C-alpha positions in Angstrom: 17.1 63.3 -70.7 15.1 61.6 -68.0 16.9 58.3 -68.8 20.3 60.1 -68.5 19.4 61.5 -65.1 18.0 58.1 -64.0 21.2 56.4 -65.1 23.4 59.0 -63.3 21.3 58.6 -60.2 21.6 54.9 -60.2 25.4 55.1 -60.8 25.7 57.6 -57.9 23.7 55.3 -55.6 25.8 52.3 -56.7 29.1 54.2 -56.1 28.0 55.4 -52.7 27.0 51.9 -51.7 30.3 50.5 -52.9 32.2 53.1 -51.0 30.2 52.3 -47.9 30.9 48.6 -48.2 34.5 49.4 -48.8 34.7 51.5 -45.6 33.0 48.7 -43.6 35.3 46.1 -45.0 38.4 48.2 -44.2 37.1 49.0 -40.7 36.5 45.3 -40.1 40.0 44.4 -41.2 41.6 47.0 -38.9 39.3 46.0 -36.0 40.3 42.3 -36.4 43.9 43.4 -36.1 43.2 45.5 -32.9 44.2 48.6 -35.0 41.4 50.6 -33.2 42.3 54.1 -34.3 42.4 53.1 -38.0 39.2 51.1 -37.5 37.4 54.2 -36.0 38.5 56.3 -39.0 37.0 53.8 -41.4 33.7 53.3 -39.5 33.2 57.1 -39.1 32.8 57.3 -42.9 29.9 55.0 -43.0 26.6 56.9 -43.2 24.1 54.1 -42.6 25.7 52.3 -39.6 24.5 48.8 -38.9 24.5 47.3 -35.4 27.9 45.7 -36.0 29.4 48.9 -37.2 28.1 50.8 -34.2 29.4 48.1 -31.9 32.8 48.1 -33.4 33.0 51.9 -33.6 32.0 52.3 -30.0 34.5 49.7 -28.9 37.3 51.3 -31.0 36.7 54.6 -29.2 36.4 52.8 -25.8 39.7 50.8 -26.2 41.6 54.0 -27.2 40.2 56.0 -24.2 38.0 58.3 -26.3 35.2 58.0 -23.8 33.0 60.9 -24.9 32.9 59.5 -28.4 32.3 56.0 -27.1 29.4 57.2 -24.9 27.8 58.9 -27.9 28.1 55.9 -30.2 26.9 53.4 -27.5 23.9 55.8 -26.9 22.9 55.4 -30.5 23.6 51.7 -30.4 21.3 51.2 -27.5 18.6 53.5 -28.9 18.4 51.4 -32.0 19.3 47.9 -30.9 19.0 47.6 -27.1 17.1 44.3 -27.2 19.8 42.6 -29.2 22.9 43.5 -27.3 25.3 41.4 -25.2 25.9 42.4 -21.6 29.5 43.5 -22.3 28.0 46.5 -24.3 26.0 47.5 -21.2 29.2 47.2 -19.2 31.3 49.3 -21.5 28.5 51.9 -22.1 28.2 52.3 -18.3 32.0 52.9 -17.9 32.0 55.3 -20.8 29.2 57.2 -19.1 31.1 57.2 -15.8 34.1 58.6 -17.5 32.0 61.5 -18.8 30.4 62.1 -15.4 27.0 60.7 -16.1 26.8 58.4 -13.0 23.0 58.4 -12.7 22.6 56.8 -16.2 25.6 54.6 -15.6 24.0 53.2 -12.5 21.0 52.1 -14.6 23.2 50.0 -16.9 25.5 48.6 -14.2 22.5 47.4 -12.3 21.4 45.5 -15.3 24.8 43.9 -15.7 25.4 43.1 -12.1 21.9 42.5 -10.8 22.8 44.7 -7.9 21.6 48.1 -6.8 24.5 50.5 -7.6 24.0 54.1 -6.5 27.1 56.1 -7.2 26.2 59.1 -5.1 25.5 57.0 -2.0 28.6 54.8 -2.7 30.9 57.9 -3.0 29.6 59.6 0.2 29.8 56.4 2.3 33.2 55.6 1.0 34.4 59.0 2.2 33.9 57.7 5.8 35.4 54.3 5.2 38.7 54.8 3.5 41.7 55.0 5.9 43.6 57.5 3.8 43.3 60.5 1.6 45.7 61.3 -1.2 47.3 64.4 -2.6 49.0 64.0 -6.0 50.7 65.9 -8.8 51.7 64.8 -12.3 55.3 63.7 -12.7 57.0 66.1 -15.0 59.2 65.4 -18.1 57.0 62.9 -19.9 57.8 64.5 -23.3 54.1 64.1 -24.4 54.7 60.3 -24.4 52.6 57.6 -22.7 54.2 56.6 -19.4 53.1 54.1 -16.8 54.1 51.1 -14.7 56.5 52.9 -12.4 58.4 50.8 -9.8 61.0 51.3 -7.1 64.6 50.5 -8.2 67.0 51.2 -5.4 67.3 55.0 -5.2 65.9 55.2 -8.7 62.6 54.4 -10.3 61.9 52.2 -13.4 58.9 52.9 -15.7 57.5 52.0 -19.1 57.3 54.7 -21.9 56.5 55.2 -25.6 59.1 57.9 -25.8 61.6 55.9 -27.9 60.8 57.1 -31.5 63.0 54.4 -33.0 60.5 51.6 -32.0 57.8 50.3 -34.3 54.4 52.0 -34.2 51.8 50.0 -32.3 48.6 50.0 -34.4 46.3 49.9 -31.4 47.1 53.5 -30.4 49.5 54.7 -33.1 52.3 55.1 -30.5 55.8 53.5 -30.4 56.0 50.2 -28.6 56.9 50.4 -24.9 60.4 50.3 -23.5 61.7 50.2 -19.9 63.6 53.2 -18.5 65.1 54.1 -15.2 65.4 57.6 -13.7 66.1 59.7 -10.7 63.1 61.4 -9.1 63.6 64.8 -7.4 61.5 66.4 -4.7 59.7 68.6 -7.3 58.3 65.5 -9.0 60.6 65.8 -12.0 62.4 62.8 -13.5 66.1 63.4 -14.2 69.0 61.2 -15.5 66.5 59.1 -17.6 68.3 56.0 -18.9 67.0 53.4 -21.4 67.5 49.8 -20.3 69.8 47.9 -22.6 68.6 45.9 -25.6 69.0 42.8 -23.5 65.8 43.9 -21.8 64.2 46.1 -24.5 63.1 44.8 -27.9 60.8 45.9 -30.7 58.0 44.3 -28.6 56.4 46.0 -25.5 58.4 45.8 -22.3 56.8 47.2 -19.1 55.9 46.7 -15.4 59.4 46.0 -13.9 59.7 44.8 -10.3 63.0 44.2 -8.5 64.5 42.3 -5.6 65.6 44.3 -2.6 69.3 44.2 -3.7 68.3 45.3 -7.2 70.0 42.3 -8.9 66.8 40.4 -10.0 64.2 41.9 -12.2 60.8 40.5 -13.4 59.1 42.3 -16.2 56.5 42.1 -19.0 57.2 41.4 -22.7 54.6 41.0 -25.4 54.9 37.8 -27.4 55.9 38.1 -31.1 53.2 35.6 -32.2 49.6 37.0 -32.6 46.7 34.7 -31.9 42.9 35.1 -32.2 41.0 35.8 -29.0 37.4 34.8 -28.3 36.2 37.8 -30.5 38.4 36.7 -33.5 40.7 39.7 -32.9 44.4 38.9 -33.4 46.3 40.0 -30.4 49.8 39.3 -29.0 49.6 38.0 -25.4 52.1 39.0 -22.7 54.6 36.9 -20.9 56.7 37.3 -17.8 60.5 37.4 -17.9 63.2 37.2 -15.3 66.6 38.9 -15.7 69.8 39.0 -13.5 72.3 41.8 -13.0 75.8 40.5 -13.2 78.8 42.9 -12.9 76.5 45.8 -13.4 74.9 44.5 -16.6 71.5 42.8 -17.1 71.7 39.3 -18.5 70.3 35.8 -18.3 66.8 36.8 -19.5 64.4 33.9 -19.2 60.7 33.5 -19.8 58.8 32.2 -16.8 57.6 28.7 -17.2 53.9 29.4 -16.7 53.8 32.0 -19.5 52.1 31.1 -22.7 51.4 32.0 -26.3 47.6 31.3 -25.6 47.0 33.7 -22.7 48.7 36.6 -21.0 50.7 36.6 -17.8 51.6 40.2 -16.8 52.2 42.9 -14.2 54.6 41.2 -11.7 55.1 42.4 -8.2 57.8 40.7 -6.0 57.3 40.4 -2.2 59.9 42.1 0.0 61.5 38.8 0.9 61.5 37.7 -2.7 59.6 34.5 -2.0 56.3 35.4 -3.7 55.5 36.8 -7.1 52.0 38.4 -7.7 50.8 38.8 -11.2 47.7 39.2 -13.4 46.5 36.6 -16.0 43.6 35.6 -18.2 44.8 31.9 -18.1 42.1 29.2 -18.2 40.3 28.5 -14.9 39.9 32.0 -13.7 36.8 34.1 -12.9 36.8 35.7 -16.3 38.7 38.7 -17.8 42.0 39.0 -15.9 42.5 37.6 -12.4 45.2 38.1 -9.8 47.5 35.2 -8.9 50.5 34.5 -6.6 53.3 32.0 -7.2 56.1 30.8 -4.9 59.6 31.8 -6.0 61.9 29.0 -4.7 65.5 29.5 -3.7 66.7 27.1 -6.4 65.2 29.3 -9.1 62.1 27.2 -9.7 58.5 28.2 -9.2 55.5 26.7 -7.5 52.0 26.4 -9.1 50.3 29.7 -9.6 47.4 30.2 -7.1 44.3 32.3 -7.9 43.7 34.8 -5.2 40.0 34.0 -5.1 36.6 35.5 -5.3 37.2 38.2 -2.7 39.6 39.9 -5.1 38.7 38.6 -8.6 35.6 39.3 -10.6 34.4 38.3 -14.0 36.0 41.5 -15.4 39.6 42.9 -15.1 41.8 42.7 -12.0 45.3 43.8 -12.9 48.5 45.7 -11.8 49.0 44.1 -8.4 51.5 45.6 -6.0 52.4 43.9 -2.7 53.8 46.4 -0.2 56.5 45.8 2.3 53.7 45.6 4.9 51.9 42.9 3.0 49.0 45.1 1.7 48.0 44.2 -1.8 47.0 47.1 -4.0 45.5 46.4 -7.5 43.2 47.8 -10.1 39.8 46.6 -11.2 36.8 47.5 -13.3 34.7 44.7 -11.8 34.3 46.0 -8.3 32.1 49.1 -7.7 34.1 52.2 -8.4 34.3 55.6 -10.1 34.6 54.3 -13.7 36.9 52.1 -15.7 40.0 50.9 -13.7 40.0 52.0 -10.0 42.7 51.3 -7.4 41.8 49.0 -4.5 43.5 47.5 -1.5 43.2 44.2 0.4 45.2 42.4 3.0 45.2 39.3 5.2 43.3 36.5 3.5 42.3 38.8 0.6 38.6 38.1 1.2 37.5 41.7 1.2 38.6 44.7 -0.9 38.4 48.4 -0.4 38.3 51.2 -3.0 40.9 53.8 -2.2 38.3 56.6 -2.8 37.7 59.6 -4.9 40.8 61.5 -3.6 42.8 59.3 -6.0 40.4 57.5 -8.3 38.7 59.1 -11.3 36.2 58.1 -14.0 39.1 57.0 -16.3 41.7 54.3 -15.8 43.7 54.7 -12.6 46.3 51.9 -12.2 49.8 50.8 -11.5 49.8 52.0 -7.9 53.0 51.6 -5.8 53.8 52.9 -2.4 56.5 53.1 0.3 54.2 52.9 3.3 56.8 53.9 5.8 57.1 57.2 3.9 53.4 57.5 3.0 54.3 58.3 -0.6 54.4 56.6 -4.0 53.2 56.7 -7.6 50.4 55.7 -9.8 49.4 56.0 -13.5 46.2 57.4 -15.0 44.8 58.4 -18.4 42.4 61.0 -16.9 44.1 63.6 -19.1 43.9 61.6 -22.3 47.1 59.6 -22.4 48.8 57.5 -19.7 50.7 59.7 -17.3 52.6 59.2 -14.1 51.6 60.8 -10.8 53.3 61.0 -7.5 51.3 61.2 -4.3 51.5 61.5 -0.6 48.8 60.1 1.7 47.5 61.1 5.1 45.1 59.6 7.5 41.5 60.1 6.8 40.2 61.5 10.1 36.7 60.2 10.6 34.5 61.9 13.2 32.2 59.4 14.7 28.6 60.4 15.3 27.8 60.6 19.0 25.3 58.1 20.3 23.8 57.0 23.6 22.8 53.5 24.7 19.1 52.8 25.0 18.4 51.5 28.5 15.9 49.0 27.3 17.5 47.5 24.1 21.1 48.3 24.7 21.3 49.7 21.1 23.1 52.9 20.0 20.4 55.6 19.5 20.4 59.2 18.5 21.3 61.4 21.6 18.3 63.8 21.5 15.9 64.9 24.1 13.4 62.1 24.6 15.3 59.9 22.0 12.0 58.5 20.8 8.5 59.5 19.8 5.1 58.2 20.9 1.7 57.5 19.3 -1.9 57.6 20.4 -3.8 54.4 20.8 -4.5 52.6 17.5 -3.0 55.5 15.6 0.1 55.9 13.3 -0.1 59.7 12.8 2.7 61.9 14.0 1.6 63.8 17.1 2.4 67.6 17.3 4.5 67.1 20.4 6.7 64.6 18.4 7.7 67.0 15.8 10.4 68.8 17.8 12.0 65.4 18.5 11.8 64.5 14.7 13.3 67.9 13.8 16.2 67.1 16.1 16.7 63.8 14.3 16.8 65.8 11.0 19.4 68.2 12.4 21.5 65.3 13.7 21.5 63.5 10.4 22.4 66.7 8.5 25.3 67.2 10.9 26.5 63.7 10.3 25.7 63.1 6.6 27.2 59.7 6.3 25.4 57.9 9.0 22.3 55.7 8.5 19.4 55.4 10.8 17.0 52.5 11.4 13.5 53.5 12.6 12.2 50.8 14.9 8.5 51.1 15.8 6.3 49.3 18.3 2.7 48.8 19.6 1.2 48.0 23.0 -0.4 44.7 23.8 -4.0 45.7 23.1 -5.1 44.1 19.9 -4.1 40.9 18.0 -0.5 40.1 17.2 -1.0 40.5 13.5 -2.9 43.8 13.8 -0.3 45.3 16.1 2.5 44.2 13.8 0.8 45.9 10.9 0.1 49.0 13.1 3.8 49.2 14.1 4.9 49.1 10.4 2.5 52.0 9.6 4.1 53.9 12.5 7.5 53.2 11.1 6.4 54.4 7.7 4.9 57.6 9.0 8.1 58.3 10.9 10.3 57.8 7.9 8.0 59.9 5.7 8.3 62.9 8.1 12.1 62.6 7.9 12.1 62.3 4.1 9.7 65.2 3.8 12.1 67.3 5.8 15.1 66.6 3.5 16.6 63.3 4.6 17.6 61.0 1.8 15.5 57.9 2.0 18.5 55.8 1.1 19.9 56.6 4.6 16.8 55.3 6.3 15.4 51.8 6.9 12.6 50.8 9.2 11.0 47.8 10.8 7.8 47.2 12.8 8.0 44.8 15.8 4.3 44.9 16.9 4.0 44.2 20.6 7.0 41.9 20.8 9.4 44.4 22.5 7.7 46.1 25.4 9.7 48.4 27.6 7.8 47.3 30.7 5.8 44.3 31.9 2.6 45.3 30.1 2.4 42.2 27.9 -1.3 41.5 28.2 -4.3 43.5 26.9 -5.4 44.3 30.5 -3.8 45.0 33.8 -1.8 48.2 33.1 -2.7 51.9 33.2 -3.1 53.9 30.0 0.2 55.7 30.8 2.0 52.4 31.1 0.6 51.1 27.8 1.5 54.4 26.1 5.2 53.9 26.8 5.2 50.9 24.4 3.6 52.8 21.4 6.9 54.3 20.2 9.4 54.8 17.4 13.1 54.6 18.3 16.0 55.9 16.2 18.9 53.4 16.0 22.2 54.6 14.5 23.4 51.8 12.2 26.8 53.1 11.3 28.4 55.7 13.5 31.7 55.8 11.5 30.2 54.9 8.1 30.4 51.2 8.6 27.3 49.0 9.0 26.6 47.7 12.5 26.7 44.0 12.2 24.1 43.6 14.9 21.6 45.8 13.2 19.0 44.1 11.0 18.7 46.5 8.0 15.3 45.4 6.6 13.4 48.0 4.6 9.7 47.6 5.4 8.6 50.7 3.4 
């Protein structure tokens, strides 16, 4: 009898192991085909998940916007294998955490990836005082539970991409039909009416999306997925995306041509045509970029030819994804990125001029999920964007208004010419050879606390000094101790230390002529033993003339 039980037990173990291997093999096959929903279903059945299974399962959830599940799997992956993981897993784990609202933990992993000091709470508060606009938005109605995105202006209509055509093949990545291009009227209530499918000259069984039009509506550029699938750097077979141009002749679209810089080996996508039709902006992962997807611009010549695509440079592009460019009639470039600091996954940014600096549009429009495909009529202060914050890609219409920023009041220090806090006395003083806070200084410091609470986005630099009695090195160290004790009082009374910096100057910046250890009265020397409160950013922007060195 024991032999029978032993044999049955061995058979059961063998069958379980075989089933586990079968599930892993099946999951790997789906994963290699970018069929991430099927891959997740297979990997979920595996009881003893290896590092590779956890990586692929987490990625399958991540790539299909199941961020809560992704965060849980990545959590287990890092608990078991943190020392053996590539940086991209830290990056994706951080974004999954942001999508679920865990910004404190996300900061930890983003700091490891970037080598910077990301502090989401501080970033979000400061951004509130920097962004020029605030947004109000509502979801566009009549999406029929489909995935809709990539809306663009098309005369008095809009064009958009959608999975609503049930006659199209099912895309294994997300189990939805392939994308087609539609046009529609948009009423004032945010409802699409008169929805019309573009003809089969434009739409095929591949994905079509992201249409942009000339001012007269007779030229269209759009995306189409290549029929051929090729392996990417992770040995996953994917179909890259190419750009196409079409012409409207006698009311019908025709003369569809692939742009010459498209390729089977990389993607060229998300076109945006300038108002004068002379430049086409797009995203690509072509060789020679910063990594991931970069933004490019190419000249559109009058004879129908194109210039050489130009990378927009390091001000815009990162080693991650920059996509969905939109060039407004006023020459402002809007785009999405998950490489610049943001609220999680793709955020919407703006840049203009030489594109050397970018600006996050802020939390009134960005979320922890993907926010993208932003378009705007700036003369009307309204437009559209897409987001998967509710699970699937949906269209939103918005209006924007000026972000009225109240500047913190300051006064000019008579000695230094710096902007300082406008409080009685405006500075505190110290006893000879001491760094302790005097009782008579506490009302001044309490006024600083009140001021900083009234203007929660400003930052203050504490500058501390000594008189000329003592050596230079001793007085420098003494002034730093005075700065530290001043900052400590403010922090102990509720001011976030991240809003404070300090520097000690020793005896190098006297307010009078007492530059020698003798020759002045005690009262004259006392005027130099002080801490001053310099406002570094009245309107939330750093003062370029202020040295923000943290000596604490």
